[in-house]
N, CA, C and O atoms as a DFTB+ gen file, in Angstrom:
608 C
 N C O
     1  1     106.617      78.107     118.719
     2  2     107.621      77.905     117.704
     3  2     107.857      79.217     116.968
     4  3     106.904      79.877     116.553
     5  1     109.105      79.595     116.806
     6  2     109.455      80.809     116.075
     7  2     109.719      80.432     114.619
     8  3     110.531      79.556     114.323
     9  1     109.017      81.111     113.724
    10  2     109.155      80.859     112.295
    11  2     109.960      81.985     111.665
    12  3     109.710      83.158     111.943
    13  1     110.909      81.645     110.832
    14  2     111.721      82.629     110.118
    15  2     111.207      82.721     108.685
    16  3     111.153      81.724     107.964
    17  1     110.831      83.932     108.286
    18  2     110.225      84.135     106.973
    19  2     110.952      85.224     106.197
    20  3     111.490      86.164     106.781
    21  1     110.961      85.089     104.894
    22  2     111.488      86.125     104.010
    23  2     110.309      86.668     103.208
    24  3     109.770      85.990     102.333
    25  1     109.920      87.903     103.523
    26  2     108.748      88.506     102.902
    27  2     109.136      89.844     102.298
    28  3     109.591      90.753     102.994
    29  1     108.947      89.945     100.991
    30  2     109.265      91.173     100.255
    31  2     110.699      91.631     100.496
    32  3     110.978      92.827     100.575
    33  1     111.597      90.667     100.611
    34  2     113.012      90.967     100.792
    35  2     113.441      91.199     102.223
    36  3     114.625      91.410     102.485
    37  1     112.505      91.166     103.155
    38  2     112.827      91.372     104.574
    39  2     112.801      90.039     105.311
    40  3     111.949      89.190     105.051
    41  1     113.746      89.864     106.235
    42  2     113.747      88.690     107.113
    43  2     112.870      89.023     108.314
    44  3     113.145      89.971     109.048
    45  1     111.817      88.241     108.508
    46  2     110.865      88.486     109.581
    47  2     110.683      87.213     110.393
    48  3     110.923      86.110     109.900
    49  1     110.258      87.373     111.635
    50  2     109.949      86.206     112.459
    51  2     108.490      86.268     112.886
    52  3     107.906      87.341     113.036
    53  1     107.929      85.095     113.074
    54  2     106.530      84.971     113.466
    55  2     106.429      83.917     114.562
    56  3     107.179      82.941     114.581
    57  1     105.500      84.134     115.461
    58  2     105.222      83.124     116.482
    59  2     103.831      82.523     116.265
    60  3     103.226      81.978     117.188
    61  1     103.340      82.631     115.042
    62  2     102.019      82.097     114.709
    63  2     102.021      80.575     114.785
    64  3     103.066      79.930     114.698
    65  1     100.839      80.027     114.949
    66  2     100.653      78.579     114.861
    67  2     101.169      78.140     113.486
    68  3     100.744      78.704     112.478
    69  1     102.057      77.165     113.411
    70  2     102.623      76.736     112.130
    71  2     101.577      76.307     111.100
    72  3     101.839      76.353     109.899
    73  1     100.401      75.891     111.559
    74  2      99.339      75.466     110.646
    75  2      98.486      76.632     110.149
    76  3      97.658      76.453     109.256
    77  1      98.677      77.818     110.714
    78  2      97.889      78.987     110.318
    79  2      98.173      79.307     108.846
    80  3      99.324      79.241     108.414
    81  1      97.139      79.651     108.077
    82  2      97.377      80.008     106.684
    83  2      98.305      81.227     106.562
    84  3      98.204      82.187     107.325
    85  1      99.195      81.156     105.594
    86  2     100.100      82.268     105.329
    87  2      99.315      83.567     105.157
    88  3      99.755      84.619     105.620
    89  1      98.170      83.504     104.502
    90  2      97.317      84.680     104.308
    91  2      97.050      85.399     105.621
    92  3      97.181      86.621     105.696
    93  1      96.678      84.656     106.651
    94  2      96.334      85.267     107.934
    95  2      97.552      85.868     108.620
    96  3      97.454      86.922     109.249
    97  1      98.692      85.211     108.506
    98  2      99.917      85.749     109.105
    99  2     100.312      87.041     108.397
   100  3     100.684      88.018     109.047
   101  1     100.233      87.049     107.073
   102  2     100.568      88.263     106.320
   103  2      99.683      89.424     106.756
   104  3     100.175      90.528     106.994
   105  1      98.391      89.180     106.859
   106  2      97.443      90.250     107.166
   107  2      97.465      90.657     108.634
   108  3      97.501      91.847     108.947
   109  1      97.443      89.675     109.538
   110  2      97.279      89.969     110.964
   111  2      98.585      90.321     111.663
   112  3      98.617      91.223     112.500
   113  1      99.649      89.625     111.330
   114  2     100.904      89.846     112.037
   115  2     101.776      90.905     111.364
   116  3     102.424      91.707     112.036
   117  1     101.786      90.900     110.027
   118  2     102.681      91.817     109.316
   119  2     101.940      92.967     108.641
   120  3     102.568      93.815     108.008
   121  1     100.631      93.008     108.765
   122  2      99.789      94.095     108.247
   123  2      99.965      94.296     106.746
   124  3      99.888      95.420     106.250
   125  1     100.200      93.207     106.033
   126  2     100.257      93.216     104.572
   127  2      98.890      92.746     104.089
   128  3      98.627      91.546     104.002
   129  1      98.030      93.700     103.779
   130  2      96.626      93.394     103.527
   131  2      96.266      93.337     102.047
   132  3      95.086      93.289     101.701
   133  1      97.264      93.341     101.174
   134  2      96.984      93.253      99.741
   135  2      96.309      91.947      99.364
   136  3      95.340      91.951      98.605
   137  1      96.801      90.834      99.878
   138  2      96.167      89.536      99.632
   139  2      94.839      89.518     100.385
   140  3      94.788      89.799     101.582
   141  1      93.777      89.188      99.674
   142  2      92.425      89.291     100.239
   143  2      91.861      87.933     100.652
   144  3      92.009      86.955      99.920
   145  1      91.208      87.865     101.830
   146  2      90.559      86.626     102.271
   147  2      89.148      86.533     101.690
   148  3      88.188      86.985     102.316
   149  1      89.021      85.959     100.518
   150  2      87.715      85.918      99.864
   151  2      87.091      84.526      99.991
   152  3      86.147      84.351     100.762
   153  1      87.589      83.545      99.261
   154  2      86.950      82.221      99.305
   155  2      87.557      81.297     100.358
   156  3      86.877      80.408     100.871
   157  1      88.821      81.503     100.676
   158  2      89.563      80.656     101.616
   159  2      89.590      79.187     101.201
   160  3      89.761      78.298     102.036
   161  1      89.419      78.943      99.905
   162  2      89.462      77.579      99.376
   163  2      90.406      77.450      98.188
   164  3      90.507      76.376      97.594
   165  1      91.099      78.531      97.833
   166  2      92.056      78.485      96.737
   167  2      91.468      78.621      95.350
   168  3      92.170      78.405      94.363
   169  1      90.185      78.977      95.249
   170  2      89.541      79.061      93.942
   171  2      89.546      80.451      93.326
   172  3      89.551      80.572      92.101
   173  1      89.545      81.501      94.136
   174  2      89.297      82.843      93.598
   175  2      90.556      83.591      93.175
   176  3      90.486      84.449      92.295
   177  1      91.697      83.292      93.772
   178  2      92.946      83.961      93.410
   179  2      93.179      85.290      94.096
   180  3      94.224      85.905      93.885
   181  1      92.243      85.756      94.909
   182  2      92.394      87.065      95.547
   183  2      93.525      87.103      96.570
   184  3      94.009      88.180      96.916
   185  1      93.945      85.951      97.049
   186  2      94.997      85.896      98.076
   187  2      96.352      85.478      97.503
   188  3      97.258      85.122      98.257
   189  1      96.496      85.519      96.185
   190  2      97.704      85.030      95.527
   191  2      98.940      85.808      95.973
   192  3      98.920      87.036      96.056
   193  1     100.011      85.076      96.258
   194  2     101.337      85.647      96.530
   195  2     102.338      84.839      95.716
   196  3     102.037      83.732      95.272
   197  1     103.524      85.394      95.524
   198  2     104.587      84.638      94.866
   199  2     105.395      83.914      95.929
   200  3     105.858      84.529      96.890
   201  1     105.562      82.629      95.761
   202  2     106.392      81.808      96.641
   203  2     107.516      81.268      95.766
   204  3     107.294      80.451      94.872
   205  1     108.722      81.741      96.043
   206  2     109.866      81.401      95.192
   207  2     109.553      81.670      93.724
   208  3     109.923      80.899      92.839
   209  1     108.860      82.784      93.489
   210  2     108.578      83.239      92.134
   211  2     107.341      82.672      91.478
   212  3     107.015      83.058      90.355
   213  1     106.640      81.768      92.141
   214  2     105.456      81.150      91.549
   215  2     104.199      81.559      92.308
   216  3     104.220      81.632      93.537
   217  1     103.087      81.831      91.586
   218  2     101.847      82.217      92.263
   219  2     101.264      81.061      93.079
   220  3     101.142      79.934      92.598
   221  1     100.911      81.373      94.322
   222  2     100.353      80.381      95.241
   223  2      99.209      81.041      96.014
   224  3      99.366      82.166      96.489
   225  1      98.056      80.365      96.150
   226  2      96.993      80.916      96.993
   227  2      97.414      80.822      98.464
   228  3      97.539      79.728      99.015
   229  1      97.627      81.962      99.079
   230  2      98.153      81.986     100.451
   231  2      97.147      81.480     101.477
   232  3      97.520      81.193     102.614
   233  1      95.881      81.367     101.096
   234  2      94.885      80.829     102.025
   235  2      95.071      79.332     102.244
   236  3      94.594      78.788     103.240
   237  1      95.758      78.668     101.328
   238  2      95.941      77.219     101.424
   239  2      97.302      76.810     101.966
   240  3      97.517      75.635     102.265
   241  1      98.218      77.753     102.098
   242  2      99.589      77.415     102.489
   243  2      99.799      77.633     103.982
   244  3      99.736      78.770     104.451
   245  1     100.049      76.566     104.736
   246  2     100.393      76.764     106.148
   247  2     101.682      77.580     106.248
   248  3     102.624      77.353     105.488
   249  1     101.721      78.511     107.170
   250  2     102.868      79.409     107.279
   251  2     104.169      78.641     107.496
   252  3     105.226      79.098     107.060
   253  1     104.117      77.496     108.153
   254  2     105.339      76.713     108.381
   255  2     105.995      76.311     107.062
   256  3     107.218      76.202     106.989
   257  1     105.193      76.091     106.021
   258  2     105.745      75.717     104.719
   259  2     106.401      76.890     104.006
   260  3     107.115      76.695     103.023
   261  1     106.170      78.097     104.487
   262  2     106.774      79.285     103.884
   263  2     108.205      79.516     104.364
   264  3     108.933      80.321     103.783
   265  1     108.609      78.813     105.420
   266  2     109.985      78.956     105.901
   267  2     110.945      78.502     104.803
   268  3     110.725      77.478     104.155
   269  1     112.001      79.269     104.605
   270  2     112.986      78.926     103.592
   271  2     112.600      79.347     102.192
   272  3     113.359      79.124     101.249
   273  1     111.432      79.953     102.035
   274  2     110.963      80.423     100.731
   275  2     111.024      81.945     100.689
   276  3     110.990      82.607     101.726
   277  1     111.114      82.487      99.492
   278  2     111.003      83.936      99.309
   279  2     109.544      84.230      98.979
   280  3     109.033      83.812      97.940
   281  1     108.884      84.951      99.872
   282  2     107.485      85.333      99.693
   283  2     107.455      86.765      99.180
   284  3     108.102      87.651      99.740
   285  1     106.696      86.983      98.108
   286  2     106.530      88.333      97.584
   287  2     105.036      88.588      97.476
   288  3     104.321      87.875      96.772
   289  1     104.573      89.618      98.186
   290  2     103.164      90.012      98.136
   291  2     103.012      91.148      97.138
   292  3     104.002      91.673      96.629
   293  1     101.780      91.522      96.861
   294  2     101.549      92.627      95.929
   295  2     102.226      93.905      96.428
   296  3     102.646      94.740      95.627
   297  1     102.329      94.058      97.749
   298  2     102.990      95.246      98.305
   299  2     104.473      95.282      97.955
   300  3     105.079      96.353      97.944
   301  1     105.058      94.133      97.672
   302  2     106.486      94.053      97.380
   303  2     106.824      94.030      95.904
   304  3     107.978      93.793      95.547
   305  1     105.853      94.270      95.034
   306  2     106.114      94.204      93.595
   307  2     106.617      95.510      93.000
   308  3     107.284      95.499      91.966
   309  1     106.314      96.620      93.629
   310  2     106.821      97.906      93.136
   311  2     108.332      97.947      93.339
   312  3     108.862      97.352      94.277
   313  1     109.014      98.657      92.446
   314  2     110.471      98.774      92.526
   315  2     110.816     100.223      92.858
   316  3     110.521     101.134      92.085
   317  1     111.444     100.424      94.015
   318  2     111.806     101.779      94.465
   319  2     110.619     102.730      94.418
   320  3     110.756     103.887      94.020
   321  1     109.458     102.239      94.824
   322  2     108.267     103.080      94.865
   323  2     107.569     103.256      93.527
   324  3     106.555     103.949      93.444
   325  1     108.100     102.636      92.479
   326  2     107.497     102.740      91.153
   327  2     106.724     101.457      90.861
   328  3     107.250     100.356      91.025
   329  1     105.485     101.605      90.432
   330  2     104.682     100.432      90.101
   331  2     105.385      99.588      89.050
   332  3     106.077     100.121      88.182
   333  1     105.208      98.266      89.126
   334  2     105.827      97.403      88.127
   335  2     105.046      97.516      86.814
   336  3     103.965      98.104      86.806
   337  1     105.561      96.970      85.702
   338  2     104.914      97.167      84.398
   339  2     103.450      96.746      84.336
   340  3     102.645      97.438      83.713
   341  1     103.089      95.640      84.959
   342  2     101.685      95.222      84.897
   343  2     100.814      96.161      85.727
   344  3      99.692      96.468      85.324
   345  1     101.303      96.619      86.870
   346  2     100.543      97.577      87.672
   347  2     100.325      98.868      86.883
   348  3      99.225      99.420      86.884
   349  1     101.362      99.343      86.219
   350  2     101.251     100.564      85.416
   351  2     100.252     100.387      84.280
   352  3      99.434     101.271      84.026
   353  1     100.315      99.243      83.595
   354  2      99.421      99.001      82.464
   355  2      97.967      98.873      82.911
   356  3      97.068      99.389      82.246
   357  1      97.731      98.197      84.021
   358  2      96.364      98.067      84.528
   359  2      95.796      99.430      84.908
   360  3      94.628      99.720      84.653
   361  1      96.629     100.255      85.517
   362  2      96.185     101.599      85.889
   363  2      95.925     102.447      84.644
   364  3      94.892     103.110      84.552
   365  1      96.847     102.430      83.695
   366  2      96.710     103.243      82.485
   367  2      95.509     102.811      81.644
   368  3      94.904     103.637      80.961
   369  1      95.166     101.543      81.688
   370  2      94.050     101.011      80.902
   371  2      92.719     101.125      81.624
   372  3      91.685     100.718      81.094
   373  1      92.739     101.675      82.825
   374  2      91.530     101.792      83.637
   375  2      90.849     100.428      83.797
   376  3      89.625     100.312      83.726
   377  1      91.680      99.402      84.015
   378  2      91.173      98.033      84.114
   379  2      90.701      97.675      85.517
   380  3      89.990      96.685      85.690
   381  1      91.077      98.448      86.508
   382  2      90.727      98.129      87.895
   383  2      89.344      98.684      88.212
   384  3      89.059      99.853      87.950
   385  1      88.494      97.841      88.774
   386  2      87.183      98.316      89.178
   387  2      87.062      98.267      90.697
   388  3      87.486      99.209      91.367
   389  1      86.504      97.209      91.256
   390  2      86.289      97.204      92.709
   391  2      87.586      96.998      93.487
   392  3      87.695      97.451      94.626
   393  1      88.555      96.334      92.902
   394  2      89.853      96.163      93.547
   395  2      90.003      94.921      94.400
   396  3      91.106      94.643      94.870
   397  1      88.947      94.168      94.618
   398  2      89.044      92.992      95.484
   399  2      89.943      91.915      94.883
   400  3      90.741      91.310      95.599
   401  1      89.827      91.670      93.597
   402  2      90.599      90.596      92.964
   403  2      91.949      91.072      92.440
   404  3      92.817      90.250      92.146
   405  1      92.139      92.366      92.322
   406  2      93.306      92.862      91.593
   407  2      94.655      92.585      92.227
   408  3      95.613      92.364      91.486
   409  1      94.800      92.580      93.534
   410  2      96.117      92.205      94.056
   411  2      96.541      90.814      93.585
   412  3      97.694      90.610      93.204
   413  1      95.615      89.864      93.611
   414  2      95.926      88.520      93.137
   415  2      96.205      88.483      91.649
   416  3      97.091      87.758      91.197
   417  1      95.453      89.262      90.883
   418  2      95.690      89.329      89.436
   419  2      97.057      89.920      89.141
   420  3      97.777      89.427      88.273
   421  1      97.415      90.971      89.858
   422  2      98.727      91.596      89.656
   423  2      99.837      90.592      89.934
   424  3     100.808      90.517      89.182
   425  1      99.703      89.826      91.000
   426  2     100.712      88.811      91.336
   427  2     100.798      87.774      90.217
   428  3     101.891      87.449      89.754
   429  1      99.654      87.258      89.783
   430  2      99.626      86.245      88.725
   431  2     100.209      86.787      87.428
   432  3     101.011      86.115      86.780
   433  1      99.815      87.994      87.045
   434  2     100.288      88.567      85.782
   435  2     101.752      88.981      85.855
   436  3     102.450      88.949      84.842
   437  1     102.224      89.365      87.027
   438  2     103.652      89.653      87.193
   439  2     104.456      88.386      86.919
   440  3     105.486      88.431      86.246
   441  1     103.986      87.269      87.438
   442  2     104.643      85.980      87.167
   443  2     104.632      85.688      85.668
   444  3     105.651      85.281      85.110
   445  1     103.496      85.891      85.016
   446  2     103.390      85.633      83.578
   447  2     104.381      86.486      82.794
   448  3     105.078      85.973      81.919
   449  1     104.452      87.777      83.095
   450  2     105.373      88.657      82.376
   451  2     106.823      88.246      82.582
   452  3     107.651      88.393      81.683
   453  1     107.127      87.733      83.759
   454  2     108.491      87.307      84.073
   455  2     108.859      86.013      83.358
   456  3     109.987      85.855      82.890
   457  1     107.917      85.097      83.276
   458  2     108.226      83.762      82.748
   459  2     107.878      83.571      81.276
   460  3     108.418      82.678      80.623
   461  1     106.985      84.399      80.752
   462  2     106.523      84.227      79.374
   463  2     106.517      85.577      78.662
   464  3     105.451      86.147      78.428
   465  1     107.700      86.095      78.314
   466  2     107.763      87.431      77.716
   467  2     107.028      87.553      76.381
   468  3     106.682      88.662      75.974
   469  1     106.787      86.451      75.704
   470  2     106.051      86.491      74.441
   471  2     104.627      85.997      74.588
   472  3     104.057      85.455      73.641
   473  1     104.046      86.177      75.762
   474  2     102.703      85.653      76.042
   475  2     101.677      86.179      75.043
   476  3     101.704      87.343      74.646
   477  1     100.783      85.295      74.657
   478  2      99.694      85.637      73.752
   479  2      98.427      85.900      74.565
   480  3      98.392      85.711      75.781
   481  1      97.414      86.332      73.870
   482  2      96.100      86.541      74.488
   483  2      95.624      85.251      75.182
   484  3      95.096      85.291      76.293
   485  1      95.819      84.119      74.510
   486  2      95.417      82.834      75.103
   487  2      96.259      82.496      76.330
   488  3      95.737      81.956      77.305
   489  1      97.558      82.807      76.293
   490  2      98.424      82.575      77.457
   491  2      97.945      83.391      78.653
   492  3      97.932      82.906      79.785
   493  1      97.556      84.625      78.392
   494  2      97.090      85.511      79.465
   495  2      95.806      84.953      80.068
   496  3      95.666      84.874      81.288
   497  1      94.879      84.570      79.210
   498  2      93.617      83.999      79.708
   499  2      93.870      82.727      80.512
   500  3      93.255      82.511      81.556
   501  1      94.781      81.886      80.019
   502  2      95.101      80.644      80.737
   503  2      95.718      80.949      82.099
   504  3      95.401      80.289      83.088
   505  1      96.595      81.946      82.151
   506  2      97.231      82.315      83.422
   507  2      96.202      82.797      84.434
   508  3      96.369      82.598      85.638
   509  1      95.146      83.425      83.951
   510  2      94.132      84.001      84.838
   511  2      93.029      83.021      85.241
   512  3      92.071      83.417      85.905
   513  1      93.147      81.758      84.854
   514  2      92.086      80.808      85.200
   515  2      91.925      80.638      86.702
   516  3      90.848      80.253      87.157
   517  1      92.953      80.910      87.478
   518  2      92.863      80.812      88.931
   519  2      92.476      82.109      89.609
   520  3      92.519      82.204      90.835
   521  1      92.098      83.117      88.824
   522  2      91.724      84.426      89.369
   523  2      90.324      84.787      88.889
   524  3      90.084      84.922      87.689
   525  1      89.410      84.940      89.826
   526  2      88.026      85.267      89.481
   527  2      87.790      86.763      89.652
   528  3      88.161      87.355      90.665
   529  1      87.158      87.365      88.629
   530  2      86.773      88.781      88.692
   531  2      85.320      88.881      88.251
   532  3      84.961      88.447      87.156
   533  1      84.500      89.449      89.101
   534  2      83.077      89.582      88.774
   535  2      82.756      90.906      88.089
   536  3      81.643      91.089      87.595
   537  1      83.702      91.821      88.054
   538  2      83.405      93.171      87.582
   539  2      83.794      93.435      86.131
   540  3      83.053      94.100      85.408
   541  1      84.940      92.927      85.696
   542  2      85.532      93.438      84.463
   543  2      85.228      92.658      83.203
   544  3      85.247      93.241      82.119
   545  1      84.953      91.385      83.292
   546  2      84.809      90.588      82.084
   547  2      86.157      90.231      81.475
   548  3      86.203      89.610      80.413
   549  1      87.239      90.603      82.113
   550  2      88.616      90.217      81.783
   551  2      89.225      90.909      80.557
   552  3      90.451      90.971      80.461
   553  1      88.436      91.426      79.626
   554  2      89.021      91.933      78.382
   555  2      89.981      93.098      78.625
   556  3      91.050      93.148      78.017
   557  1      89.621      94.024      79.497
   558  2      90.540      95.132      79.798
   559  2      91.817      94.632      80.466
   560  3      92.893      95.193      80.259
   561  1      91.695      93.594      81.254
   562  2      92.863      93.019      81.924
   563  2      93.794      92.396      80.892
   564  3      95.010      92.579      80.951
   565  1      93.219      91.659      79.945
   566  2      94.016      91.051      78.875
   567  2      94.685      92.142      78.052
   568  3      95.875      92.048      77.754
   569  1      93.937      93.174      77.682
   570  2      94.499      94.281      76.893
   571  2      95.633      94.978      77.644
   572  3      96.669      95.292      77.058
   573  1      95.438      95.218      78.927
   574  2      96.479      95.869      79.730
   575  2      97.731      95.005      79.798
   576  3      98.848      95.520      79.749
   577  1      97.547      93.704      79.910
   578  2      98.696      92.798      79.963
   579  2      99.445      92.814      78.638
   580  3     100.676      92.801      78.624
   581  1      98.722      92.841      77.531
   582  2      99.373      92.941      76.218
   583  2     100.152      94.248      76.098
   584  3     101.234      94.271      75.512
   585  1      99.612      95.335      76.649
   586  2     100.341      96.613      76.655
   587  2     101.629      96.505      77.462
   588  3     102.676      96.997      77.041
   589  1     101.549      95.862      78.616
   590  2     102.744      95.690      79.454
   591  2     103.793      94.855      78.731
   592  3     104.985      95.149      78.811
   593  1     103.358      93.822      78.032
   594  2     104.288      92.986      77.272
   595  2     104.931      93.776      76.136
   596  3     106.131      93.651      75.891
   597  1     104.139      94.585      75.449
   598  2     104.657      95.377      74.327
   599  2     105.636      96.446      74.790
   600  3     106.538      96.832      74.047
   601  1     105.458      96.923      76.015
   602  2     106.321      97.992      76.544
   603  2     107.683      97.473      76.983
   604  3     108.580      98.270      77.253
   605  1     107.859      96.172      77.059
   606  2     109.122      95.587      77.532
   607  2     110.198      95.702      76.502
   608  3     111.324      95.262      76.735
């Protein structure tokens, strides 16, 4: 079965098994390795992608369900080669440590900045409940997100 996908603004086709997780198709077929295969149960957030603008754990989504949707991975968040506001703020705040969880965090926080321009510290923490980070303790991430919001 040929699957038609829209990924990062490009129309792509896949011949993957329709039940294969979107995460695996992104990584293996399209070499988009930003989404990380960590828990494969939807708990950690490392594989988060935007599906029609909403964060979704790509490890749980069969690729067949991605047909007709706009998929945006962390690789597709930069605009004309320039990091998006949350990426810039995380970098400027030195909030990134090991990097395993950060692609998913960037996707989640990009959604938050888009949908909740007046987000509070509590809103940011609530948005990150689906993203696990063992390195940072989250405070630098929250601070960086507040900086990105203030810069808008």
